[in-house]
Every structure is written in C-alpha cells, then in structure tokens.
C-alpha positions as CSV (number, residue, x, y, z in Angstrom):
1,M,-59.2,48.0,94.9
2,P,-57.1,47.0,98.0
3,R,-58.8,47.2,101.3
4,P,-58.0,50.3,103.4
5,E,-56.2,48.3,106.0
6,R,-54.0,46.7,103.3
7,V,-53.2,50.2,101.9
8,V,-52.1,51.4,105.4
9,A,-50.1,48.2,105.8
10,M,-48.3,48.7,102.5
11,L,-47.6,52.3,103.3
12,T,-46.2,51.1,106.7
13,L,-44.0,48.6,104.9
14,A,-42.8,51.2,102.5
15,L,-41.8,53.6,105.3
16,L,-40.2,50.8,107.2
17,N,-38.2,49.8,104.1
18,V,-37.0,53.4,103.7
19,F,-36.0,53.4,107.4
20,L,-34.1,50.1,107.1
21,V,-32.2,51.3,104.1
22,T,-31.4,54.6,105.9
23,A,-30.3,52.7,109.0
24,A,-28.1,50.5,106.9
25,L,-26.4,53.5,105.4
26,A,-26.0,54.9,108.9
27,V,-24.1,51.9,110.1
28,V,-21.8,51.5,107.1
29,K,-18.4,53.1,106.9
30,L,-15.4,52.9,104.6
31,T,-12.3,51.1,106.1
32,P,-8.8,52.4,105.2
33,D,-8.6,50.0,102.3
34,R,-11.9,51.4,100.9
35,S,-13.9,48.3,101.7
36,L,-17.2,48.5,103.7
37,A,-17.6,47.7,107.3
38,L,-20.4,48.1,109.9
39,R,-20.5,50.8,112.6
40,P,-22.2,49.9,115.9
41,P,-25.8,51.0,115.7
42,T,-26.7,53.9,118.0
43,V,-29.1,53.4,120.9
44,A,-31.7,55.4,118.9
45,Q,-31.3,53.2,115.9
46,R,-31.6,50.0,117.9
47,A,-34.8,51.4,119.5
48,L,-36.3,52.2,116.1
49,V,-35.5,48.7,114.7
50,T,-37.0,47.1,117.8
51,A,-40.1,49.3,117.4
52,A,-40.4,48.4,113.7
53,A,-40.0,44.7,114.1
54,P,-43.5,43.9,115.4
55,A,-45.1,45.9,112.6
56,L,-43.1,44.1,110.0
57,G,-43.9,40.7,111.6
58,S,-47.6,41.5,111.8
59,L,-47.6,42.7,108.2
60,A,-45.8,39.7,106.9
61,A,-48.2,37.4,108.8
62,T,-51.4,39.0,107.4
63,A,-50.2,39.8,103.9
64,P,-51.6,37.5,101.1
65,V,-49.5,34.4,100.3
66,P,-48.1,34.5,96.8
67,S,-49.7,32.1,94.3
68,S,-47.3,29.2,93.7
69,G,-48.3,29.1,90.1
70,S,-47.6,32.8,89.5
71,L,-44.3,32.6,91.3
72,T,-43.3,29.5,89.4
73,S,-44.1,31.2,86.1
74,R,-42.0,34.2,87.0
75,L,-39.0,32.3,88.4
76,D,-38.9,29.5,85.8
77,G,-38.5,32.2,83.1
78,L,-35.6,33.7,85.0
79,M,-34.0,30.3,85.6
80,R,-34.2,29.4,81.9
81,H,-32.8,32.8,80.9
82,A,-29.8,32.1,83.2
83,G,-28.8,29.3,80.8
84,M,-27.3,27.0,83.4
85,G,-29.9,24.3,83.0
86,A,-29.9,21.7,85.8
87,N,-26.8,23.3,87.4
88,L,-29.0,26.1,88.8
89,T,-31.4,25.0,91.6
90,G,-33.6,26.9,93.9
91,T,-36.5,27.2,96.3
92,V,-38.8,29.8,97.8
93,I,-40.6,29.2,101.1
94,D,-43.3,31.3,102.9
95,A,-41.6,32.2,106.2
96,S,-44.9,32.5,108.1
97,S,-46.4,29.2,107.2
98,G,-43.4,27.2,106.1
99,R,-45.2,26.3,102.8
100,A,-43.1,25.7,99.8
101,L,-44.0,28.2,97.0
102,Y,-41.4,27.4,94.4
103,A,-39.0,24.5,93.8
104,S,-36.5,23.7,91.0
105,N,-34.5,20.6,92.1
106,A,-34.8,21.9,95.6
107,D,-33.9,18.7,97.3
108,R,-30.7,18.1,95.1
109,P,-27.5,18.5,97.2
110,A,-25.2,21.1,95.9
111,V,-21.8,22.5,96.9
112,P,-22.9,25.5,99.1
113,A,-19.7,27.4,99.5
114,S,-20.1,30.1,102.2
115,T,-23.8,29.7,102.5
116,T,-22.5,26.9,104.8
117,K,-22.0,29.6,107.4
118,L,-25.8,29.8,107.8
119,V,-25.7,26.2,109.0
120,T,-22.7,26.9,111.4
121,S,-24.3,30.0,112.8
122,T,-27.6,28.4,113.5
123,A,-25.9,25.5,115.2
124,V,-23.7,27.6,117.5
125,L,-26.6,29.9,118.5
126,A,-28.7,26.9,119.4
127,A,-25.9,24.9,121.1
128,A,-23.7,27.4,122.9
129,G,-26.3,30.2,123.1
130,P,-26.3,33.8,121.9
131,D,-24.7,35.1,125.1
132,H,-21.8,32.7,125.3
133,R,-18.3,34.2,125.2
134,L,-14.9,32.7,124.5
135,T,-12.2,33.2,127.1
136,T,-8.4,33.6,126.5
137,K,-6.6,33.3,129.8
138,V,-3.1,33.3,131.4
139,V,-2.3,30.8,134.2
140,K,0.8,30.1,136.2
141,G,3.0,27.3,134.9
142,G,6.3,25.7,135.7
143,G,8.8,28.5,135.8
144,G,6.6,31.0,134.0
145,V,3.1,31.7,132.7
146,I,1.0,29.9,130.1
147,L,-1.1,31.7,127.6
148,V,-4.2,29.5,127.1
149,G,-6.1,29.7,123.8
150,G,-9.9,29.7,124.0
151,G,-10.6,29.6,120.3
152,D,-11.2,33.3,120.0
153,S,-10.2,34.1,116.4
154,L,-11.2,37.8,117.0
155,L,-8.6,38.3,119.7
156,T,-6.5,41.3,118.8
157,R,-3.2,42.9,119.9
158,S,-5.1,46.2,120.6
159,P,-8.7,47.0,119.4
160,A,-9.1,49.8,116.9
161,K,-11.0,52.8,118.2
162,N,-14.8,52.2,117.8
163,A,-14.3,48.6,116.7
164,Y,-17.5,46.7,116.5
165,P,-17.9,44.1,117.8
166,R,-15.2,45.1,120.3
167,P,-12.8,42.2,120.4
168,A,-10.9,40.8,123.4
169,S,-7.5,42.6,123.7
170,L,-4.1,41.0,124.2
171,T,-3.1,44.3,125.7
172,D,-5.7,44.2,128.4
173,L,-4.7,40.6,129.1
174,A,-1.0,41.7,129.5
175,K,-2.0,44.5,131.8
176,Q,-3.9,42.1,134.1
177,T,-1.2,39.6,134.0
178,A,1.6,42.1,134.7
179,A,-0.3,43.5,137.7
180,A,-0.8,40.0,139.2
181,L,2.9,39.2,138.7
182,K,4.1,42.4,140.2
183,A,1.8,41.9,143.2
184,A,3.5,38.5,143.7
185,G,6.9,40.0,143.4
186,T,7.7,38.5,140.0
187,R,9.4,40.7,137.5
188,S,10.7,38.0,135.0
189,V,8.8,35.2,133.3
190,R,8.8,32.8,130.4
191,V,5.7,32.7,128.2
192,D,4.5,29.3,127.1
193,Y,1.3,28.7,125.2
194,D,-1.5,26.1,125.2
195,V,-3.4,25.3,122.1
196,S,-4.9,22.0,123.3
197,L,-8.5,23.1,123.1
198,F,-8.6,22.4,119.3
199,P,-7.1,18.9,118.5
200,G,-6.5,17.5,115.1
201,K,-5.6,19.0,111.7
202,Q,-5.4,22.8,111.1
203,M,-6.6,22.6,107.5
204,G,-10.0,21.5,106.4
205,P,-10.9,18.5,104.2
206,S,-10.0,19.3,100.6
207,W,-9.0,22.8,101.4
208,K,-6.6,24.3,98.8
209,P,-3.1,25.2,100.2
210,N,-3.4,28.7,98.6
211,Y,-6.3,29.5,100.8
212,V,-3.7,30.5,103.5
213,S,-1.2,32.1,101.2
214,E,-3.9,34.2,99.6
215,G,-5.3,35.3,102.9
216,D,-8.7,33.5,102.8
217,V,-8.2,31.8,106.1
218,S,-5.6,31.0,108.7
219,P,-4.8,27.4,109.8
220,V,-7.3,26.7,112.6
221,W,-5.7,26.9,116.1
222,A,-7.2,27.6,119.5
223,L,-4.8,30.5,119.9
224,E,-4.2,33.2,117.4
225,V,-4.2,36.9,117.3
226,D,-5.8,39.1,114.6
227,E,-7.0,36.0,112.9
228,G,-3.4,34.9,112.2
229,R,-2.6,38.0,110.2
230,V,0.7,39.9,110.4
231,A,-1.4,43.0,111.3
232,P,-5.1,43.5,111.7
233,S,-5.6,45.2,108.3
234,S,-3.3,42.8,106.4
235,H,-4.4,39.8,104.3
236,V,-1.0,38.1,104.9
237,R,-1.2,35.2,107.3
238,V,1.7,34.1,109.6
239,Q,3.2,30.7,109.5
240,N,2.8,29.8,113.2
241,P,-0.3,31.7,114.7
242,P,0.1,30.4,118.3
243,R,3.7,31.2,118.6
244,I,3.2,34.6,117.1
245,A,0.4,35.3,119.5
246,A,2.6,34.2,122.5
247,D,5.5,36.4,121.2
248,A,3.1,39.4,120.9
249,F,1.9,38.7,124.4
250,A,5.5,38.6,125.7
251,K,6.2,42.0,124.1
252,L,3.2,43.5,125.7
253,L,4.3,42.2,129.1
254,R,7.6,43.9,128.6
255,K,5.8,47.1,128.0
256,Q,4.1,46.6,131.3
257,G,7.5,46.3,133.0
258,V,7.8,42.5,133.2
259,S,10.8,40.9,131.5
260,A,9.3,38.2,129.3
261,T,10.8,35.6,127.0
262,I,9.0,33.3,124.6
263,G,8.8,29.7,125.6
264,S,7.2,26.7,123.9
265,Q,3.9,24.9,123.3
266,T,2.6,23.1,126.4
267,T,-0.6,22.1,128.2
268,A,-1.6,24.1,131.3
269,P,-2.0,22.0,134.4
270,Q,-5.5,21.4,135.8
271,G,-6.4,23.9,138.4
272,A,-3.5,26.3,137.6
273,Q,-3.8,29.7,139.2
274,Q,-5.3,32.2,136.8
275,L,-3.5,35.5,136.4
276,G,-5.8,37.2,133.9
277,A,-8.5,36.6,131.4
278,V,-10.3,38.4,128.6
279,Q,-13.5,37.5,126.8
280,S,-14.8,37.8,123.2
281,P,-18.0,39.5,122.3
282,P,-21.1,37.3,122.7
283,V,-21.7,34.6,120.1
284,S,-24.6,36.7,118.8
285,A,-22.2,39.4,117.8
286,L,-19.7,37.0,116.4
287,V,-22.3,35.4,114.2
288,E,-23.4,38.7,112.9
289,E,-19.8,39.5,112.0
290,L,-19.0,36.2,110.4
291,L,-22.2,36.4,108.2
292,T,-21.9,40.0,107.2
293,N,-18.3,39.7,106.2
294,S,-18.2,35.9,105.4
295,D,-15.4,35.5,108.0
296,N,-13.9,32.0,107.4
297,D,-11.7,32.0,110.6
298,M,-14.6,32.9,112.8
299,A,-16.9,30.3,111.2
300,E,-14.4,27.5,111.9
301,A,-14.1,28.8,115.5
302,M,-17.9,28.7,115.9
303,A,-18.1,25.1,114.5
304,R,-15.7,24.1,117.3
305,Q,-17.8,25.9,119.9
306,V,-20.7,23.6,118.8
307,A,-18.4,20.6,119.3
308,L,-17.5,21.8,122.8
309,A,-21.1,22.4,123.7
310,R,-21.9,18.9,122.6
311,H,-18.9,17.4,124.4
312,R,-17.1,16.3,121.2
313,P,-13.5,17.0,120.1
314,A,-13.2,20.5,118.8
315,S,-11.8,19.3,115.5
316,F,-13.2,19.4,111.9
317,A,-14.8,16.0,112.3
318,G,-16.1,16.8,115.8
319,G,-17.5,20.1,114.7
320,A,-19.2,18.6,111.7
321,A,-20.8,15.8,113.8
322,A,-21.9,18.2,116.5
323,V,-23.4,20.7,114.0
324,H,-25.5,17.8,112.5
325,E,-26.7,16.7,115.9
326,V,-27.8,20.2,116.8
327,L,-29.6,20.7,113.5
328,A,-31.3,17.3,113.9
329,G,-32.6,18.5,117.3
330,L,-34.1,21.5,115.6
331,G,-35.6,19.3,112.8
332,L,-33.3,21.0,110.3
333,A,-30.7,18.3,109.5
334,N,-32.3,16.9,106.4
335,G,-30.3,17.9,103.3
336,V,-27.2,19.0,105.2
337,A,-23.9,17.2,105.0
338,T,-20.9,19.4,106.0
339,V,-17.2,18.7,106.7
340,D,-16.1,22.2,107.8
341,G,-17.8,25.4,109.3
342,S,-16.8,28.0,106.7
343,G,-17.8,26.3,103.4
344,L,-14.3,26.4,102.0
345,S,-14.4,22.7,101.4
346,P,-15.9,21.5,98.1
347,D,-16.9,18.4,99.9
348,N,-19.8,20.0,101.6
349,R,-23.3,19.3,100.3
350,I,-26.5,21.2,101.2
351,T,-29.8,21.4,99.4
352,P,-31.7,24.6,98.6
353,N,-34.6,23.5,100.7
354,A,-32.3,22.9,103.7
355,L,-30.9,26.4,103.6
356,A,-34.3,28.0,103.1
357,R,-35.8,26.1,106.0
358,I,-33.0,27.1,108.3
359,L,-33.9,30.7,107.4
360,V,-37.6,30.1,108.1
361,A,-36.6,28.8,111.6
362,A,-34.3,31.7,112.2
363,S,-37.1,34.2,111.3
364,S,-39.6,32.4,113.6
365,G,-40.6,33.7,117.0
366,A,-40.3,30.1,118.1
367,H,-36.5,30.4,117.9
368,P,-35.4,33.8,119.4
369,E,-32.0,32.4,120.0
370,L,-31.4,32.4,116.2
371,A,-32.2,36.0,115.7
372,S,-28.6,36.9,114.9
373,V,-28.8,34.8,111.7
374,M,-31.3,37.2,110.4
375,S,-29.6,40.4,111.5
376,G,-26.2,39.2,110.4
377,M,-27.0,38.6,106.8
378,P,-25.8,41.4,104.5
379,I,-28.2,43.9,103.0
380,G,-28.4,44.1,99.2
381,G,-26.4,47.1,98.0
382,F,-25.4,48.3,101.4
383,S,-23.4,46.0,103.6
384,G,-20.9,43.1,103.8
385,T,-20.6,40.8,100.8
386,L,-23.7,42.3,99.2
387,A,-22.5,45.9,99.3
388,G,-21.5,46.1,95.7
389,R,-24.5,44.1,94.4
390,Y,-28.2,45.0,93.7
391,R,-27.2,48.5,92.4
392,T,-27.9,48.2,88.7
393,G,-29.8,46.1,86.2
394,G,-32.5,43.5,86.8
395,S,-31.6,43.0,90.4
396,A,-31.9,46.7,91.5
397,A,-35.4,46.1,92.8
398,G,-33.8,44.2,95.6
399,M,-31.5,47.0,96.8
400,G,-32.0,47.5,100.5
401,L,-34.7,44.8,100.6
402,V,-32.8,41.5,100.1
403,R,-30.9,40.1,103.0
404,G,-28.7,37.2,101.9
405,K,-25.7,35.1,102.6
406,T,-23.4,34.7,99.5
407,G,-21.3,31.7,98.6
408,T,-18.3,31.6,96.2
409,L,-15.8,29.0,95.2
410,N,-14.4,28.0,91.9
411,G,-17.3,26.9,89.8
412,V,-19.8,27.7,92.6
413,N,-22.1,30.6,93.3
414,T,-24.9,30.5,95.8
415,L,-27.2,32.9,97.6
416,A,-29.7,32.3,100.4
417,G,-31.7,34.8,102.4
418,V,-35.0,36.5,102.9
419,V,-37.0,39.3,101.3
420,Y,-40.4,40.9,101.7
421,D,-42.5,40.7,98.6
422,A,-44.5,43.6,97.2
423,D,-47.4,42.7,99.5
424,G,-45.2,42.5,102.6
425,R,-45.0,38.7,102.8
426,L,-41.6,37.4,104.2
427,L,-40.2,34.9,101.8
428,A,-37.1,32.7,102.5
429,F,-35.1,31.7,99.4
430,A,-32.0,29.7,98.3
431,F,-30.6,29.7,94.8
432,M,-27.5,27.5,94.1
433,A,-25.4,27.4,90.9
434,N,-22.7,24.6,90.6
435,N,-20.4,23.9,87.6
436,V,-20.4,27.6,86.8
437,A,-18.5,28.6,83.7
438,N,-19.3,32.3,83.8
439,P,-19.3,33.6,87.4
440,S,-20.5,37.1,86.5
441,A,-23.5,35.7,84.7
442,A,-24.2,33.4,87.6
443,L,-24.1,36.2,90.1
444,A,-26.4,38.3,87.9
445,A,-28.9,35.4,87.7
446,L,-28.9,34.8,91.5
447,D,-29.4,38.5,92.3
448,G,-32.1,38.8,89.6
449,L,-34.0,35.8,91.1
450,A,-33.9,37.2,94.6
451,G,-34.5,40.8,93.5
452,S,-37.6,39.7,91.5
453,L,-39.2,38.5,94.7
454,A,-39.2,42.0,96.1
455,T,-41.5,43.2,93.3
456,C,-43.7,40.1,93.2
457,G,-47.3,40.3,94.3
458,C,-47.9,37.1,92.3
459,H,-51.5,36.4,93.1
C-alpha cells in the first residue's frame, strides 16, 4: 500500500493536472480560419500556475524513479509495433537526476525537422536573454527618412485587438515619426529602408523553393511586416518583404498627414537622428510563440539574434555557428549539428539524446532563463501543433499531460517534450522517425510512445 504522503502527493498531482488542462482550455481560442491560438493568461491564471509550480517540482523530485528495465520492456514493444525498425529512435531521461532510463539508438543523428526549434529557442534565451527585445526604428537620412529593420518578424501593420504576444506596430512607428517630422516643420519625405542587419542569403541551405510559395516561411530579411504575408491572416507571401514593409510605412505616414513616397534600399548612416522606434515583445514571449505554433519565420529571426549576441554575422552560417557556441557553453552541444534555426533544412542532424538533454536543462532550476522552452511547448490535445492530437486511441492517456515540440518534413516525423508519469516523476523524451513511408502511422507511434509515459509507474 502506498505511504500516506505518496497518496497525498498523487492526489495533488491529479488536481494540478486537472487545473493545467482547465487553464489550457481557458487560454485557447478559435481564430477566424478555425485554427487554434493562445489567449493571454489572466493575472489569476498566472498566479495559480506560479503557486502550482513548486508543488509539481517537489512532487517530481520525490516521486520514485521508473525502473529502466520496466520502461524498456514497455517502450520496446511499442517501438516494434510501429514497424519502422532502425528508422525509429528514441530516449527517455529522468529530468530530476539526468539519468537515462530508456535508449533506442539514442545517439544516432537524425533529421529533426521542427524539433530544431528547441535548439534555437534554448540558444537565444541563453545568449540574448529572456528580456531582450528587437527594435525597428526610423532615422533621418539624406533627403528623407530610413526605416531600419531590427529583425522583428512579428512586426505588424496594426495589431489585432487582444493579440498575444502584442507585436510591435508599424502604425505606432508612423505616428511617432510623423509627430517628429511635423515638429521639425517637415511635411514631405522619401522613405528608404535598411536591411543590413541580416547579411547573406535569404533562403536556407537545401530549402525547397515551394516553402515560400506554399506559405511555410518568408525569405529571411531584417525588415518585413506580418512575416512577409500579404495580410496578417493570409498564407500568401510577398515577393519583396522589405519594400512592401517600407511601402506600408509610407502609406501610414500619409494617414498621419505627411506626404511620403517610397524610396530604395540603403544603409542608415552611423549616428543618424532617430525619429521613432518600436520594440517587439521580449524574447521569452517570442520563444513561446514560435514553439507553440512552430513559427519558422520567428525561429530564423531568433537564430540571428544568437549570432548578434555572439558578435557573428546574422546569417544562416553565423547563426548556426553561434547556436553551437552557446550550446557548448551550456554543455549541450554534443549531438547537435544545424544549418538553420527553423528545422526546414533536411541537412540538420540532431540525436534524440541531445533533444532530451536540452529539455532536462530547460526544466532545471539551474537555468531559469530557459523557462520559456517549457511553457512554450504545445499541450497534447489542447494547444498549438498538438491541438488535434492525443484525443483518441492509444495516445489519449497523454491528453493534457504531454508537452511536446513536433517536427514534420517529407519522410520525417519527430516529437520531443516532457511528461509526468503516473507517480509524478518528470520525464524528458525524444522520439524521431526518419525515412517515413506512412506519416499517419508514424504520428500515431510517436504519440503512443509519449502518451504511454503518462500511465507508467514502471517500478
């Protein structure tokens, strides 16, 4: 019979799980296209989560560690049933101790797809810091003004009501700039634009050209509005994001009573007088957004922020090198070899162990700066890219309990995240399927493996 304190602890975990699921439902809304998005949590919800966190952490640390043998017996059966042989690899690590509990080719590099975003998110939080913000500004230039891109992919023409995280607004920037121009007696300007912050190519290594035409990502520029979309809710990407952003800014200036014409690409002079500036949400909020919705544009922007923080060129190569440097400083670089920040490139290689150990670090009190990695991962059955999963079949046990980052490319399905087991022990996991012939079967296998951990006492 379980000890009384264990019974109390398990009841506490059950109640907290109910609360977390309820809170997840409370912050989910349907967007106009019927997809799911997150609402900003209320002050009361944030307070409840803060109060619950120590109890969960204490419970996880004192709960019994699963038996490696029992866990292996359970997961090996599910791995065999998946029918993918050596193409399916995975690992499970106890988050409190860092002890490996299960491994199936866990040190074999695999194409990670969007689980690469866990690497990028960890690196930017460690290098730039969770409170860092990206600045888009306007300065005086020869004969006009220069709109200077700061790499903020979330910059929008005008934020939607109750948008979360609330993005920087080109409308606000136009108001500031118009006020400064009018105060100086200027009523007519030319709008040039500066994209020099991000040098190099705009398309990542081995990216498919149809990524842009199908709306998966915009070419990577230091200046774009609404992630290079023709409208915030559209999947269609524009051909020249910087010029479209400058044109949108000129139109907004005209609405403020300043005659404005579109100019050309230039580089702002050093020390130019600033006429206005707007800032993005903090990196912590950007990381949550990019993980929840697997935002490719934001992931590439964050990789370049790592490069800037490490004084490297904010390019694909500079970002990849900087990310590796930061991970090495955290002791997490082993098994990670990336060439972009989003995971769109099939040239990336990461091992299951590397992904799981990143999650162990992010869940650790030793790295509070990485907390947004944990809070940003979708909740099984409720939010982001996991909203439609964990609702039926063998994975249903993980509904509301599995937090994970998904990854999908042609022939690739991956899943890495955390889950509390039946005793309240926090487990980090990563399961990676490459050379996938049947994507639906692969997704079911990944979800079943992660979901089985939620019901596992496995002593």
